[in-house]
N, C-alpha and C positions, 0 to 999 in steps of 0.2 A: 133604557126601555122600562116602563112601569112594570111592577111585579105581576099585575093582572094580565099582562100580555105574555106571561110565561106559564100560563095555566096548562099548556100542553106537556109540561114536565110532569104533571100529575098522572100522565099515562104510563109512567115508568115505575118500576119497582125500586126499592131503596138502593140496591147495588147499581142498577142501571143509571139512576139519577146521580149517584156519586161519580160515576165514570163520565157521564155527559157534562156535568157542571165543573169538572176539574179545571183549574186555572192554568198557570204557566208551568213549564217543566215536563219532563218525560212521564208518560203514563202507559202502563201495561195493563190491558184488559184481558184477563183469562176468562174466556167465554166458553163454558161447557156446551156440549151438544144440545141444541134446541133451546138455548137460553136467551134468544132475541138479540143475537150479535148484530145483525143487519140494522135493526131498529136503533140500537145503541150507537152505532157508528154514524148513522144518518142524523140522529138527534144531536150528536156531538158537533157535527158540521153546522147544523142549524143553530145550536147554542153559541158557537164561536161567531157566527155572522150576526146573531142578535146582540152580541156584546161588542160589535163594531169592527170585527175583522173583515176586511174586504174579501169577497169571494175569490178574486183573482190572486189573493195572497195565501190561498189554501191549496195544498196538493193532496189529493186522495189517490193512493196507489192500491189497486186491486189486482186480482188475477184474471179477470175477464172484463171486457168493455161493458157487458150487460150489467155486471155487479156495480160498477162505478156509476153507470147511468141510473140504476135503481136507487142507489143511496143518495145521489145528488137530487133526484126527482123527489124523494121523500123529504129531504131537507128543504127543497124549494117549496113544497106544499105547506110546510110549517111556517116559513118566513117569506112567503111569496111576495108580500107587499113591500119587502125591502129591495126587491129587484130580482132579476133572473140569477139563479144559482148555477144551474146546470150548464148554461152557456158561458159563464165567467170563470167558475172554479176550474182548476186543473184536475182532471180526473181521468184515470185510465190505467192500463197495465204498465209495468216497469218498461216493457219494450216500446210501447207507444209513446210514453213520456221521453224515453231515451231518444227515439227517432226525432221528436220535436226539438229537443235540446241540441242534438247534434247538428241538425240543419240550421239552427239559430247561430251556433258557435262554430260552424264548420271551418271558417277561415282562420280561426285561432288555433286549430289543431291539424291543419294540413289536409283537411277533407274538402272536396267540392260539395256544395250544398245540393247538387243534383245527383248524389249517390243513389243507387238503387239497393233494395233489400232483397236478398235471396230467401225464398221459402225453403222448406226442408228438402223437397225434391230437387230444386235447383242447386242447393248446396251439395247434395249427394252427387249430382251429375258433374259439378265442377271438380269436386275432389276425386271423382272417378276419372276425369280427363287428366288431372295431374298424376294420378296413380298410373295411368296408361303411359304418359310421357316419360315417366321414370322407369318404365319397364317392369313394374310391379304387378301387372295385371295378368300374368301368365297363370293359367289355371293349375299347371303342374307344380307351381311353387306354393300353392295353397295360401297365398297372401290374403289377409283379411279383405272381405268384400267392402265396397265403398260405404255401405250403410254402417258397417262395423267401424270403419275408419273414422267416419264422422261422429259416431257415438263416443269413441275414445277421445277425440279432439274436444267434443262438447263437455265431456266429464272433466277433463283437465282444466278447461277454461272456467266452467261454472262452479266446479268444486274447489278452485284455487289450489289444485294439487299438482304434484310433479308427475311427469309421465311414467317413470318406473313404478311409482306407488300405485297409480291407477291401473297399470297393467297387472301388477302383482295381486291386487285385491279384486278387481272386477273382470279382467280379461287375461287370466293367466296363460291361456293357450296361445296368446298373441305375443307373449313376452320375448320370444326369440327375434321378433321383428322390431325391437325398440329403436335401433338406429335408423332403419328404413322409415319407420313411422315419423321420427323426428324430422328427417329430410322431407318427407311428404307434407307434414304440417307446415314447415317453413315455406315450402314452395306454394302450398295452398294459400297461405297468408299473402305471399308476394303476388300471386295471381289475382287475388281479390283486390289488393291495393292497386295493381296495374289496371284493373277493369273498373275501378271506382265502385265496387260493390261491397256490401256488408252482409254477413249472415246474421241470424237472430242472436247468436252468442256475441258477435261483435258489438251489437247495440249496447249491451250491458258492459262489455269489456271497455269500450271507448269511453262510456260515461264514467266508469270507475277510474280510468286513467286520467281523465280530465280533472277529477276531484283530487288526484294526487299532486296536482300543480296548485300551490297555495293561492295564486291570484285567481285562477279559474274557480277554485273551490269557494272562495269568498263571494265571487259574483253569482255563482249558481245557488249557493246557500241563501244569499240575500234576496232571492226571488220570492221566498215564501216565509210567512210568519209561523205557519203550522203545517206539519206533514202528518198525515194519517195513513197507516198501512193495514190492510186487511189480510187475514190468513197468514200471519207472520210465521207461523210454524212451517209453512211451505216455502219459505225463501231459502236461497242458497247463499254461499259465502260472498259471492260477488254482490248480490243484492243487499246483504247486510253491510258490506263495506260502502256501498253507495249511500245507504241511509245514514251511516255515521258521517260520511263526507259531506252530505247535504245539511248537516246540523252544526257546521263550524261557526255560524253566526249566533244561534241560540239553541236551546235544547228542547224546543217545543215539538215533541214527537209523540204520537199516540200509536201504539201497536196493539192490534187485536188478534187473538188467536187462541188455540188450545193445544198445548203440548201433547195431550192424549190423542190428537187427531193428526199427528205428523206422520204421514205414510208415503211420502214421495221421494225417498232417498235415491230411487232409481233415476230420478231427474236431477240429482245432485242437491236436493233440498236437505237441510240438516236441522234436527230438533235443537241443536246447540244454540241456534240464533235466538230462539224464544227463551230458552233456559238461561242464556248469558245476557239477556237484555238489560237487567239491572246493573251488571258489571260494565257493559258497553255505554250505558247512559246513567251515570251516578245520580242518585237522588230520585230514582224512579218510584212512583207511587203505583202500587199494584192493587187492582180491584178485581175481585172474582165474582163472576156471574154463575150462580148455582141453581136458580129456580128454572126448572125445565117446563116448557109449554107444549111439549110434544108427547111424551110417553107417560104411561101409567106408572105408578110407584113400584109395582112388582118388576117391571122391565128395568127400571132404573136401579133397583136393588141388585139385580144380576150384573148390570153394567158397572156399578160402583165396586162390587166385589171383584170383578175381573180386573179392572184397571188398577186396583189397589196393589196388584203384584208388581207394578212398574217400580224399578229401583230408584229412578230420579224423576220427580214430577212436581208440578204445583198441586198441592193437595186441594181437592174439591170433592164434594159429595152432592151429586145432583138430587134434587127433590122436586116433587110435583104436588100440585093441589088436586091431582086426580088419584086418590088413594086406592080406588077400586081396580078391578080387572083381574084376569087370571094370571097365574104364574107362567113364566116362559116354560116351554117344553124342551127337554133334552131327550131326543129320540134315538134309541139304538136300533139299527136296521140290520137284518141278516146280510144283505148284500146291496149292490147299487141298484139292482132292479126293484127291490122292495123299497128302497129309498125313493126312487122315482114314483112308484105307485103310491106310497104314503103321502108324498108332497102333493101329487095331483089330486088325490082324494080329499086332502085337507083344503086345497085351493077351491075345489068345487063345493065343498061343504060351506065354506065361508061365503062363497059366491051366492049360494042358496039363501044364506042368512042376510044378504043384501050388500055385501062388500064387492064392488065391481072388480073385475080382474085387474084393471089398471091401477087399483089401489092396493094391489098385492105384488110382492117382489121376491124373487129367488136370487140370493146372493151367493157368490162363490169366490174363492181365492184366485183361480186362474181360469181363463176363458174356456179351456178345453174341459173343465170339470162339469160343464152342463151338456156335454155331447149326448149321452144316452137320454137325458131328460128331454132334450130337444126332439129326439126321435119319438119318444113316448107322447109328448104333447102333440106332435104332428099326427101320430096314429089316432089319437082321440079327438082330433079336430079342434084343439084349444089354441086360439091365436096367441102369439107372443111376439114381443120385440126384444132383441138382445142388444146390450150396450157393453162396450169394453172389449178390446182385443179383436183380432180377426175372427170372423165367424168360422166355426169348426170346418164346415164343408168348403170354405173358400181359401183356406190356407194352402200355400204352395206344396208343402210336403204331403198333405192329404190328397190334393189333386194328382200329384206324382204317383202316389200309391194306387189310386183308382185307375190311372192310365194303364197300368200293367193289366188289370182285369179287363179293361176295355179292348185292348188289342187281341185278347183271347176271345172275347165275346164277339167282336167285330173286327177282323183283321184288315178291313178296308178303312178303318178309322185313322186317317192320316194325322189328325191333330194329336191323337193319343200316341201314335208312333213318334212324332216329333218331340213330344214331351219325354217319352222314355229314352229314346236314343240321344237326346240332347244332354243326358246325364253323363255320357261317356266322354273320356278325354279324346280330343282330336276329331270329334264328330261335329260337323257343321251342316248347314242346309244341303250342300251338294252331296255329302255322304248319306244323309237321310234319304234324299231322293233316289239315290242308287239302291239303297237298302230296300226301299218300298217297291222299286221295280223288281228286285230280286224276289221279294215275297210274292209279288203278283205272278211272276213266272213260275213260281212253285205252287200255283193254284190257291194262293192266299192262305197257305198253311203257315201260321205264325212261327212254327218251329224252324222254318227255313231261314230265319234271321241268323241262326247259328253259323251258316256257311256264307253269309253275305260278305262280299269283298269290302273291307273297311280299312282304315288306317292301322298301321301296326300296333299303336298304343291301345287300340280298342278291340282287337280281334279276340283276345281272350274273354273280354267282357261280353262281346256278342255271343260267343260260344256259351258262356254261363247263362246269358239271357235265354238262349234257345232251350237250354235244359230246364230253366224255370218255367217257361211257357208250356213246355211239354208236361210238366207236373200239374200245372193249373188246368190242363185239359183232360185230366184223368178222372173227373167226376168227384173230386174232393168236396166236402162240405164247404160252404162259402167262408166260414170263419177260418178253416184250415188254409184256404187259398190266400186269404189276407195275411195269415201267419207266415206263409211261404214268401209272400211279397215283402213283408216286413223284414224278414231275415236277410233277403237279398238286398234290400234297399237301405238298411241301416248304415253301411259304410259311406254311402253317398250323402245321407243326412249329415253325418259327422264331418264330411269334407266340404259340403256346399252351404251349410246353414249354421247360424249362430244358435246357441242354446240347444244343442242336438238332443239332450236327454228329455227335455220337455216335449220336443217334437216327436220323439219316439213314443212317448206316452200317449200322444194323440193317436198314433198308429195302433197302439194297444187298445185304445178306446174304440177305434174303427173295427178292430177285430171283435170286440164285444158286441158292437152293434150288428155286425154281420152274422153273429150266431143266431139272431132272430129271424133269419131269412132262409127259405128253402131252396132258393135258386139264385145264381149269380145274376141272372137277367133281372129278376124282381129287385134285387139289391141295387143294381146300377140304375134301373129305371127310376127308382125313388130318389137316389142320391146324386146321380151324375148326368143322365141324359137331358134333364131339364134343370140345369144348375140355377139355384135361387139367387136373386139379387140381394136378398137379405134372409136371415133365418126365419123371419115371420112368414115368408112365402111358403116355407115348408108346411106351415100349419093351415094353408088354404086361405081363402078370402076372409076378412074380418066379419064379425057378426054385424047385424044392422045397427046396433048401438055403438059400433066402432070401438069395441072393448078389446083389450089384450092384456095378457100377463107380462110382467116385466122380468126379464132375465138380465142380470148385470154382475160384472165383477165388482168387488167391494170398492176398489179404487174409483170406478166410475160412479158408484152410488153415493160417494161423499157429497154432502150438501143436500141430499134428497131425503124424503120421508114417505112412508107408506103405512096404511092401516095395519097390514099384516106383512111380516118379513119371515122368510125361510132361509136360514143359513145352512147350506148343505156341505157335505164332505168336511165336517169339523173333526177330522182325525189327524193325528200326528203324521207328518209327511205331506199333508195337504194344507192344514192350518194349524201350526205354522208350516209353510212350505219347506221341504227339505233342501230346496235350492236357495233358501234365504235364512239358513240357520247356522251359518258358519262362524258367527261371533255373537257376543252378548248384545251388541248394538243392533244387529239384524233381528235377533229374537225379540228385543224390546219393540222394534217396529212392527213385527208380526203381531205382538200383543195389542199394540195400538190399532192395528188394522182390524183385529177381531172386535175391539171396542167400538170402532166406527160402524161395523156391521150391526152390532146389537142395538146401537142407539139410533138406527134408522126407523125402528118400529114404534108405532103409536099405541096400538091396542093388543096386537097378537105377535108373539115371537116364538118361532120354532127353530130349534137347532138340531140337525140330524147328522149322524155319522154311521157309515156302513162298516160292519165288522169284517166283511170279506170283499176283497177287490180282485178284479180280473186284470192281471198284467204280468208281463215278463220283463225282468231287468237283466237277467243273465241266462245264458244258454241252458244251463242245467236246472234253473229254477222252475218251480211249478207254475201252472197257468193261473193260479190264484195266490193272493197273499192275505194276511190277516193284520188288521190295524188296531191301534189303541185310540181311545178318545183323545182329543186335543189336550195337551198338557196344561193349557190355559184354563180348562174347566176343572179346577181343583175341587176338593171336597167342600170348601167354603162357597165356591161359586155354585156347585151342584145343589147345595143346601137351599139356594134361593129359587130352584127350579123344580118342576114336576118331571119325574123320569118316566119314560114310556118305552116299551119294547114293541116295535112294529111287527106285524105278522109277516111271515116269509112268503108273501104273495108276489110273484113275478108277472110282468106283462106277458100277453100271449106271444108265442114264438114268431109267428109270421108278421105281426104288426110292430115289433120292437124296432126295434130299430131300423232568422239567420242572426245580426248585431255586429257593431263596428269591431275592427281588428285592432286591439291595443297591444297585442303581443302575439307571439307565435310559439307554439310548442309542437315539436315533431313527434307526434304520437305513433306514427307509422313505424319509426325505428324502434320504439319501445315494444310495440306489438311483435315485430319480427324477432327481436332479441330474445323473446321468451323461448324460442326454439333453438337457441345457440347453446352449445355445450359449454358449461362453465370451465 
């Protein structure tokens, strides 16, 4: 192709052009936040095609189908006259490509090409059936729930780890069930093979096992001249093994990613993949993209100072041609109420300056951290959409807690009774029906539940429930009623749910919200009797311009950008989370998570932390605790920010809250053998 036909390369900066025009051999592109990663990868595909590589000899692996389509479309726009790119190139997620390859080579590995793929819910149901068949589903044994079992299985498979190690590190409370879990997982694998179904984990596992067979590895690797992988920092060990196996014929692989944005270890992703890429692919050329097209220089100065604390990383310093702009703010708030008030006032002030609500975002470490802010936004009629995690008022444990209050407020509420009584051992629909009849015979006095004829295992619990309902009817303040419910309900949270401490904190947040209401009735009227389909419903109908404020967990915000970003609860215990601070590796990921939050902002960045929190972790502890600012905001980081102390203003009380078969490999036996004891 004549040089004049490559003028589109002039649209790239020098580092991008170096990456795009790289020839043969492994290439690692370290793409900092906002440095044009998508354009670089798309233009590299275009450059390969312009140099004569057939599109169908290129494999582009991304983490979403939309990302693959966008990149191939961009490449097609550049080299469109060479023929269709998007329709010919292989592009998609690891799972979609695995599905396509497994159906093509099914006969060679003992699969029927008509296999079906289970989604998450189907996989949970199937493992639940196997769990029941093995007699492991009895509630009194407290065996892990099916979702937890599937989570353990997935962690073992995707992390290429041994079961004891996974249990010890991630699920220590399940360790006593190791042998039962091993039996469960073997039977689960056998059941899937018998039914000719694969779950999502199997797609990657079977692909990797195919590549462990030399003949199959040569055939699969020979399909592609070049492989490109996006977001390589978010791959797990199985995906890294797949990539290595797919390059037995040549070493033409391009990986794009940012070690500083590796934040998905809970999905078994590991930052080691991108850090070890040069070792896995000797002769790797590393190109670093540092020119940021998103943020102002003051924001980047703060982000650079923060990520400099990482102990192992690819060194990069983001810079921008946008030198102006205000310094980020580090705001100390007296308490959570004043934090909510400060953020809302700041959002409205920028809105008045012309920044729409939808161009502003409030980010937080855990979904429940926005609980009180949601109520304050609802009170002030500010529409919002929330992304990431279950919405606070829709979580099972919050619904359980509210059900206790509902049966006191309205003893005829059968749905609430079913939810409360269903917590107790031995209580099924028939028992609940008898109990409701008993309460009715007692004039619908909820305290009558204490003398309801129930199964022996539940009689003492029913008596305790009666005493609790009696206390709740004594005119206590609403927050005190929620506190009584929390104390009663905590043992059930620990028995019935995973990650109980995080859920208990949700209930403490509920208690705080309740403190802003004068009556139980008004509290329930707003939060329960008309349950929202999403948290944005709590804020009422959207304005005519269809505008809304974005609330998001930091994990869900990755890849996004806003004009203004507010990072709330930047205090130790919250960011970093005390549930993810058990090892240096976990703390490093929390640091990277904070970096991701800061680099979402284009023009305005505000980081807030409340000094005083409302919570109880121990029976004798006070109703409030005091926090320290996040350890990540060192003196060096704070030196790049303006510090502000918010006024101690709280919201008003009432309103707050297929291919020929040339050989045969029995992969099924290999997969089953994983669960045999050595």
